[in-house]
C-alpha positions, -999 to 999 in steps of 0.1 A, spaced: 1 0 0 14 33 -8 1 69 -5 8 105 -15 2 140 3 -6 167 -18 -13 204 -14 -26 234 -34 -4 240 -67 23 266 -68 22 288 -98 42 263 -119 25 234 -115 -9 250 -116 -7 252 -158 -14 211 -154 -31 208 -122 -55 231 -109 -65 217 -76 -34 198 -61 8 189 -63 29 160 -42 44 178 -8 80 175 -14 99 181 18 129 195 19 159 173 37 163 200 64 127 188 74 131 152 76 137 152 114 105 177 120 84 150 99 95 122 116 100 129 155 81 163 153 45 169 171 17 165 148 15 200 147 48 206 136 48 180 109 12 196 94 32 228 92 55 208 68 27 203 44 29 231 20 37 234 -21 75 237 -27 81 272 -38 77 276 -78 111 289 -82 130 259 -70 113 232 -96 115 231 -133 91 210 -155 108 188 -181 88 180 -208 99 166 -240 77 147 -267 58 162 -302 30 188 -291 43 195 -253 49 227 -240 84 225 -220 99 251 -195 135 249 -189 130 274 -161 158 302 -174 178 271 -177 184 274 -217 
């Protein structure tokens, strides 16, 4: 059995998924997630900032966002 925790999408993901995106924990937050209080863990359930992600797609007819890395 597996599960995925989602949050509201950031500006980058919102173009593809209007209502959700996976929560991605920063490695600095792993200890709080695993050993913190429920309130501390809940505070980590937020969208990763859009400027920290890049969407790369390839294929005919697909959009591509290189995040200014062209």
